[in-house]
Backbone bond lengths (Angstrom), bond angles and torsions (degrees), N, CA, C in turn:
res aa  C-N    CA-C-N  psi(-1)  N-CA   C-N-CA  omega(-1)  CA-C   N-CA-C  phi
1 M - - - 1.450 - - 1.535 108.08 -
2 A 1.318 116.47 130.87 1.460 120.99 178.47 1.521 109.61 -66.72
3 T 1.319 116.67 147.49 1.456 120.46 -179.82 1.521 112.32 -101.89
4 R 1.313 116.50 -7.82 1.462 121.00 177.60 1.524 109.16 -126.18
5 A 1.313 115.02 152.00 1.462 120.23 -179.74 1.521 109.20 -140.07
6 A 1.312 116.08 144.03 1.463 121.44 174.60 1.530 107.56 -87.68
7 T 1.319 116.93 133.78 1.468 121.58 178.03 1.524 108.43 -134.08
8 P 1.335 118.85 166.97 1.462 120.72 176.11 1.534 112.64 -61.83
9 W 1.336 117.29 -18.96 1.458 122.56 -179.49 1.520 111.76 -97.93
10 G 1.319 116.48 9.84 1.454 121.64 -179.45 1.513 111.63 104.89
11 P 1.334 117.39 -177.42 1.461 120.54 -177.62 1.528 111.61 -66.05
12 A 1.329 114.84 150.58 1.460 120.96 179.43 1.524 109.01 -143.04
13 E 1.317 115.31 153.40 1.456 121.95 177.40 1.529 109.04 -90.85
14 L 1.316 116.42 139.97 1.456 121.54 174.42 1.520 107.86 -79.35
15 V 1.343 116.26 120.00 1.463 121.91 -178.98 1.528 109.76 -94.93
16 E 1.335 116.38 -49.74 1.465 122.17 179.22 1.517 109.19 -146.54
17 E 1.326 115.35 156.24 1.463 121.50 176.47 1.522 108.55 -147.56
18 L 1.317 115.79 137.61 1.462 119.61 172.39 1.509 109.01 -129.66
19 T 1.333 116.01 155.70 1.456 122.90 -178.09 1.521 109.25 -124.76
20 V 1.347 117.21 132.36 1.462 123.43 177.46 1.528 107.72 -113.17
21 P 1.351 118.06 105.72 1.470 120.20 178.16 1.537 110.52 -64.37
22 Q 1.346 116.78 139.31 1.460 121.86 179.96 1.520 109.62 -138.50
23 Q 1.335 114.09 163.85 1.460 120.40 177.88 1.520 108.49 -148.10
24 A 1.325 116.25 138.46 1.462 123.51 174.49 1.523 105.84 -129.81
25 G 1.333 116.93 102.61 1.454 120.11 -173.64 1.514 108.73 64.33
26 S 1.321 117.02 -125.47 1.465 120.27 179.00 1.536 112.48 -91.72
27 K 1.330 117.31 -3.98 1.461 121.02 -179.85 1.520 110.68 -82.29
28 R 1.313 115.65 128.96 1.455 121.56 176.85 1.526 108.60 -113.43
29 F 1.310 115.56 136.67 1.453 121.66 178.89 1.523 107.36 -154.08
30 A 1.300 117.25 178.19 1.459 121.08 179.95 1.518 109.66 -140.60
31 S 1.317 115.70 134.79 1.456 121.08 172.47 1.517 107.70 -89.87
32 K 1.325 115.14 143.86 1.459 120.65 -179.46 1.519 109.45 -124.57
33 V 1.319 115.36 143.38 1.457 122.06 174.29 1.525 106.37 -125.42
34 Q 1.321 115.66 124.12 1.454 120.38 -178.70 1.521 110.41 -119.99
35 L 1.313 115.39 136.86 1.456 121.92 171.66 1.515 106.42 -99.35
36 L 1.335 116.03 120.54 1.465 122.89 -179.43 1.520 108.50 -116.47
37 E 1.319 115.77 155.17 1.458 119.98 176.59 1.522 109.54 -136.83
38 T 1.348 115.63 128.73 1.461 120.90 179.42 1.525 110.20 -78.20
39 A 1.309 116.35 170.18 1.462 121.57 178.60 1.527 111.61 -61.33
40 K 1.335 117.01 -25.95 1.470 121.45 178.69 1.522 112.61 -85.93
41 G 1.354 117.16 0.64 1.465 120.83 178.28 1.514 114.87 90.42
42 E 1.327 117.74 3.94 1.461 120.31 178.25 1.524 109.56 -74.28
43 R 1.332 116.70 133.26 1.465 121.42 178.91 1.517 110.41 -93.79
44 L 1.315 115.46 135.87 1.459 123.17 178.43 1.523 108.04 -124.73
45 V 1.328 117.06 144.37 1.464 121.71 175.99 1.519 107.52 -117.57
46 R 1.332 115.81 125.22 1.463 121.04 -178.77 1.520 108.90 -114.00
47 F 1.331 115.65 129.28 1.461 123.10 175.22 1.526 107.66 -108.44
48 S 1.320 117.01 131.30 1.457 121.20 178.11 1.518 108.71 -151.83
49 Y 1.319 116.24 179.03 1.457 119.28 174.28 1.513 109.59 -141.52
50 A 1.322 114.37 156.63 1.465 121.12 179.06 1.516 108.27 -128.78
51 G 1.319 116.47 133.04 1.458 121.68 176.76 1.515 110.83 -80.26
52 A 1.319 116.09 179.34 1.466 121.87 -178.65 1.519 111.97 -58.93
53 G 1.319 117.61 -31.73 1.459 121.35 -178.74 1.520 114.06 -86.80
54 G 1.327 117.28 6.78 1.467 120.69 -178.20 1.509 109.50 91.60
55 G 1.291 117.58 -154.70 1.461 121.51 -179.62 1.514 111.62 67.24
56 T 1.304 116.72 125.79 1.457 121.60 -178.11 1.521 110.04 -97.99
57 R 1.317 115.90 138.64 1.463 122.25 178.89 1.526 109.06 -136.21
58 G 1.297 117.08 168.67 1.459 121.62 177.03 1.511 107.91 -162.21
59 P 1.290 122.55 169.93 1.467 125.16 -2.11 1.518 111.43 -76.51
60 V 1.317 115.63 176.97 1.461 120.44 -177.99 1.528 109.67 -127.76
61 T 1.325 115.95 146.43 1.459 122.58 175.31 1.513 108.11 -121.16
62 L 1.335 116.97 126.69 1.459 121.77 178.21 1.525 109.55 -99.62
63 R 1.307 115.38 136.01 1.459 120.05 174.16 1.521 109.30 -78.18
64 E 1.340 116.91 163.96 1.458 120.93 -178.32 1.523 111.71 -55.84
65 R 1.334 117.64 -42.97 1.471 119.10 -178.87 1.525 111.91 -68.21
66 D 1.340 117.78 -24.24 1.449 120.69 177.16 1.532 111.77 -75.52
67 I 1.324 116.84 -25.28 1.464 120.72 178.75 1.528 110.13 -61.34
68 G 1.343 117.71 -37.66 1.463 121.19 176.73 1.518 111.34 -61.27
69 R 1.321 116.54 -40.35 1.466 120.44 177.20 1.526 110.50 -66.28
70 L 1.321 116.36 -38.99 1.458 120.59 178.19 1.524 109.99 -62.96
71 K 1.319 117.67 -46.81 1.470 121.14 179.41 1.525 110.99 -60.17
72 A 1.319 117.36 -42.04 1.472 120.83 178.88 1.526 110.60 -63.05
73 A 1.319 117.06 -41.98 1.458 120.76 179.94 1.528 111.29 -67.67
74 L 1.333 117.40 -33.30 1.461 121.07 179.76 1.527 112.32 -64.74
75 A 1.324 117.52 -22.55 1.463 120.46 177.92 1.527 110.71 -60.74
76 K 1.320 117.07 -25.27 1.471 121.84 179.72 1.533 111.91 -94.64
77 H 1.329 116.76 0.63 1.473 121.86 -178.03 1.528 108.43 -135.04
78 P 1.335 118.29 71.86 1.465 121.38 -172.93 1.518 115.47 -62.15
79 T 1.319 118.70 -34.25 1.456 119.86 -179.65 1.527 110.70 -68.38
80 L 1.306 116.81 -42.11 1.460 121.36 176.70 1.534 109.88 -65.17
81 A 1.328 117.45 -42.75 1.469 121.33 178.27 1.521 110.90 -59.75
82 E 1.324 117.08 -43.15 1.465 121.54 179.45 1.517 110.31 -63.24
83 T 1.327 117.16 -43.28 1.458 121.50 -179.48 1.522 111.59 -62.32
84 L 1.338 116.62 -35.64 1.465 121.91 177.92 1.521 112.53 -81.01
85 G 1.329 117.31 -4.53 1.471 120.87 -178.65 1.515 112.36 78.02
86 L 1.332 117.35 21.47 1.455 121.76 -178.16 1.518 111.98 -115.67
87 G 1.339 117.32 12.21 1.465 121.43 179.03 1.504 111.31 -76.98
88 S 1.325 115.34 162.63 1.464 118.81 179.81 1.503 111.84 -88.26
């Protein structure tokens, strides 16, 4: 996993990343949520998806049933959950 990311606001460090596996018919892909931080300390959240062959694309839309998977995954990523306002 890369530790740096290019953003419209300049380079940022990857702080946390989670992956939500999804399926649409026979197509399998994964949505990703990344917590990034700029050199000035600004936090950015990036949503993207990756197909079976790799390669990251965006934007991404999560279905209601996928939100439950996202919430479950956030339990293992407290800083990202807090940034999204979903922390305990």
